[in-house]
N, C-alpha and C positions, 0 to 999 in steps of 0.2 A: 382480518389479517391471519396469514398462515402461521402455524406454530414455528417457534424460532429453533427448535432443536429436533433434529431428525434422529433416527434410530442407529446411526452409525456410532461406534467406530467401524471402519470398513476393513477389518482385518481379513475377511473372507468375502468373495463375491456374494451378493445378496441373492436370495431365491427369487423365482420368477415373480413379476409384479402381479398385483390383484387389482381388478378381476382378470382371469385368464383370457388372453385375446386369441382370436383365430390365428393359426400358424402363419398364413400369408401376411396378415396385418402386422403381426409382431416382427416378422422378417423384414417388412418394409420399414417399420419404426427403427429397427436395429441398423439397416443400411443408411437411413437418414441421419440417425444419431452418430454414426461413424463419420459422416460428412461434417457434422457439427464439431465432433471432437477433433478432427484433423484441422479444421479451420480455426477453432479457438486456440489450439496449441501453437499453430503456426503464427497467429496474430500475437501471441504472448512472446514467442521467440523474437519476432520482428520488433516488438516494442522494446524488449531488453537490449537488442543489438543496436538500436538507433536512438536510445534515450539521450545520448550526448549531441544529437544532431537537431538543429532547428532551422526554421526559415524566418529571417528577420521581418517582422511586421512594422514595428516602430523601432528604428535603430536605437540600440542602447536601453530599450525599455521593454519591448515585447517580442518574443520569438514563438513561432508555432512549431512546437516539438513534434518531430516525426512520429512519436509514439501515438499522437492523436490520430494520425492517418491509419494506423494499425486498427484502432477501435472502430473508426467509421468504415473502413474497408471491410472489416469483419461484419458489421451490421448490414452493409449493403449486400454482401454475399449471402448472409442468412436470409434476407428479404428475397433475394432472387430464387433461392431454393425453397421458399415457402415456409421456413421455420421461425421467422421473427415475429414476435408479438409485441403489442403495446399495452402496458398495464394502465387501465383507466384511472386507478387511484394514484399511481405514481405520476401520470400525466397531469392529473388535476392539481396535485401538490406542486408539481414543477411550474405549472402555469401560474399558480398563486405566487410562488417565489419570483418567477420571471417578471410577472406584471408589476409586482411590488418593486423589484429592482429597477425596472424602467421608469416607474412613476416617481420614485424618490429622486431620480436624476432630472426629471422634468422640473422638479420643485427646487433643485439646487440653485441657490442664488449665484454661486460662483461656477461658471461653466467651464472651468479649467480641468474638469475630471477627464479621464482617459476613456474615450468611446471604444477604442479597440480592446481595452481591458474588459469593459462591460460586455461586449460582444463575445470576447473569448470565454468569459464565464458561462454565458448561455450555450455556447458551442460545446464546452466541456461537460456541463451537468445535464444537458439534454440526452446524453448517452445513457443516463441511469433510468430512463423511463421504459426502456425496452426489456424483453425477457424471452427466453427460449425454453419451452418445456422439454425436459429430457428425463430418461430413466435414471434411477439410482446408480445403475452400473455405469452409465456414461459419465455421470458426476464423479464417480469413483475413479474411473480411468483417467479423467482429466486431472484430478488431484494427484494421482500417481505420476502422470507426466510432469507435473509441477515439481514433484519431489526429485525427479531425474534432473530437472533444471537447476535445482539447488545443489545437487552433486556436481554438476558441471561448474557452477560458480565456485564451489569449494576447491575443485581442481585448478581453476584459474588463480585463485588465491595462492594455492601451493606453487604454481608456476611463477607467480610474482615474487615469492620468497627465493625460489631456486635462482632466478636471474640475479637477485641482489646478493645472495650468498656467493655467487660467481663473479661479483664485482661488475655486473652489467646493469645498464639502465632498465628499470622496470618497464615492461611493455605497456603501452596505453593507447587506446584508439584516438585519443586527442591529438597524438602526433601525426595522425594520418588525415583527420578531418580538417579541411580549409578553415582558418580562423574565423571567417565570416559566418560559417555555418555551425560553429561550436556553441552549444547551449550554455549561456553564460550565467554568472553569479553562483558558481559552485567552486569548491576547493578541490580540484581534480587530483592534485598530488600534495600530500602533506607529510612532513617528517614524523617519525615514530615518537620523537620528543625533541625539545629544543636542542640544536646542535648535533642531532644524531645523523649518522651516515646511512641510515635505513629509512625508508618511506613506508607508510602504511599501505597495504594492498588496496587497490581500487577496483579489482575485478575486470580490468581492460575495458569492458563496455559500460560499466556502471558509472553514474554521475560523480560519485566520490566514495570514500571509504564508507561513510554512514550508510549508503544505499546497499553496498554488497553485504555489509554487516547485518543490516535488517533482513535482507533476503535469506541469509543463513538462519536467522532467528525464526522467520516464517516457516522454513522447512523443518527445523528442529521442533518447533511447537506442534505443527501438523502431524509430524511423525510420532511424537510422544502421545498425542491424543487420539489419533485415528488409526495408525498402522502398526506402530510399536515394533519395528524391525530394528534390532540392536545395531546392525552394521551401518544402516542409514543414520541412525542417531549419533554414532561414533564419528562418522565423517562430517556430518553437519555440526556437531559440537566442536570439533577440532577446527573446521572452517570458521566458526564464529569466533573462537578465541584467537585464531591466527589473523583474523582481519583487524584486530585491535581497534574495533569501532565501538564506541560507548553506546550508540543508539540501539545496536542489536542486543546488547545486554540489557538496556533499559526496556526494550520491547518484551524480552522474557520476564522481567520483573513485573511489568504492567499486566501481563497475562497469566502470571503464576496462580492467582486466586481461581481462575477459571480452569486451569490445567488440572487442579486438584480433584474436580468433579470427573475427570477422565482417568484418573490414576488407577492402574491395575496392579494387583499383588505380584504379578509375574515380574514387574519392574523393580520390586523391592530388593532382591538379591543384587541386581545390576547397580542400584543406587548405593547400597551399603559397600560394594566392592570399589566402585568408581569414585565415590565421594572423597576418601582420603588421598587417592592418587591425583584427582583433579586439584584438591586443596593444596598438596605440596607442589605440584607443577605450577599452579597459579601464583603461589607465593614466590617461587624461584624466578618466574618470569616477570614479576613486578606487577601482576594483575591485581593482587590484593591491595597493594599500595595505591594503584590506580583507581580501583573502585572506591576506596576510602576518600581519596581526594575528590572524586566525583560527587560523593554525598555532601561534601563540604561546599560544592559549587552552588547549591540552591540559595545560599545566603550571600554569594559573592557576585556583585554586580558585574555584568559583562560576560560572566562564565556561561558555558553551554547549558548547564543544568538550570541556572537561574533564568535564562532567556526563554527556555522551552517551557517553563512552568510559571515561576513566580511573576516574571515580567508580563506574561500574557494575561493573567488574571488581574494584575495591577492595572493594566491598560484597559481592560473591561471595566474596572471600577471607576477609572478616570472618565469614561464615557458617561456614566450616571452622575457623576459629580460636575460635569462640564455643562456647556450651553444646552438648553432644552432642544433647540433646533438640530444640533449635531446628534443628539441622542435619538431623535425621531427619524431623521433622514440621512444621517451620516455625513461624511465629508466628500464622498464621490469616489468612484472606482478609480484605482491606481493612485490614490492620494495618501495612502498610509506612509507616514514619515520613514524615511530610509536612514538607518544608522549602521555604522561599521560594527560587525560582530553581533548583530541582532537579527533574528529570524522570526517573522510574524507568522504564527500559525492560524489556521481558520478560526480557532477559539476567539482570537481578538480581531483579526483582520476583517471579518464579515460585519461585526457590529460597528466597527469604527467607520468603515466605508459606506455601509448601506442602512444603518440604523437599527433600532430594536425590533421593529415589526417584520422587516425583511429577514433579520437574524433569526427570529422564531420560525418563520415560514421555511427558511433554508434548512434548519436542523430537523424539522418535522419531516420534510422531504427526504433529507439524507438518511435518517435513521430508519425510516420506513423502507427505504430502498435496500438498506444493508442487512436487515435482519429478516429471518423467516424464509419462506419459499422452499423449505427442505434442505437448505444449505446448513452443514454443521455449524453449530453456534460458535465453536472455537475459530473457525475461519472468518466469520463476520466480526468477531471480537478483535482478532489480531489486526485485521485490515482497518478497523475503526481506530484502534490505538495508534497505528502508524500514521494514520491520516490526522488525528487530532493533535498529537503531541510530538511526533518525531521529525516532522518536516514542515517546511513552508509550503503546504499542499494545495492551497486554494487555487492557485493559478499555475501549478506544475502538473501537466497532463499525466505524466507517468504514474503519479499517485492515485489519480482517478482511474487509470487503466487497470492498475492492480485491484482497485475496489470493484470495478464493473466485471472484470473477467473472473475474479475469484468469488465475489459475493453477490453482485446485483443482477447479473445477466442470466445465469442458468437457474432454472426453477423445476423442482421435482414435484408434479401435481400430487395432491393428497391420494388420489386413487392409485397412483403408481408407487407409493411409498411402502416400504416393507412393514408388515404388521408385527407388533411386539408379541413375544411369546410364540 
């Protein structure tokens, strides 16, 4: 397996790759990489702009999110231009997972499981088996493009507040999309607090406040670790706070230990100057009180913090304490009990529905796909944290689209990586 950490941060364009290629061959690679860069950036933009749009498969139960078309369309284009590859190891691990998932459903005594749900799983996760070899410079430019998208999201959050301060209805794409095509089961608009006249910004295109909040966190974490441009960090930080989403702040907390390994002394003066200002502003805006109340949620049944962590692991424990048959083969795809105000993350959903053996196969495939291949470790870590703990990600394609486009698809071959020293 390739090393999980590349020589980035990418504060400056890396030197020419080694070994030195003939000029004509290097020019051809550069032209081809440019096509890849344009295609993957376009796919990312399309996925973001359509994440609220879905095609009903099973009314009220399963919708085919248009974001999934973005990734499959991208893969098709990359295959046509001859850049798409299949990883033999990832393919083998996926086949073990897929075969196991099918087999446990054959053994299911109760055939009431959701076949569309099972097929949807295979359609989503088969996208992880592909890769595209690119130069470090191409990877760097794609991450820079992503950072621009986070600035655009921050601007949209600002527009959300401008409309509300002007006593106008906050703009949201859900008012434009036909109700039958609206990707369901998300809180598109939610008040800032109970009885408030203000709503939390949802970034127009994003599924809900939590998604735009996380998006801001992704950008801020990448900027701190890889590029360290102060003006970008300022905009992303303000956007994160202005979104009033707890999941974005939680993402920063989950990734903080890894960020320490990227910390540079040049950021110390900024930290010393900004910390008191941010602290006072956070206190005045009620963010400190909000954060303290969030920490109390872990022991409060039904709260966001409790359901994202405590309840997930409790449910996993229940599987091992329950019937042996359910532990081995699960209860079937789409059969996870649905409760109001509870969101099942992949940590619990996979083992409950597919059993322990498929559970083990899935995580082996997932973690191998997400780490290594010359992608900066912080990128893979951030995407993994959002997938594991921040969302009901297993059957929501946009979360896997983030994973694939940022961590699993692009691969910098060892011989193309910058040498240390």
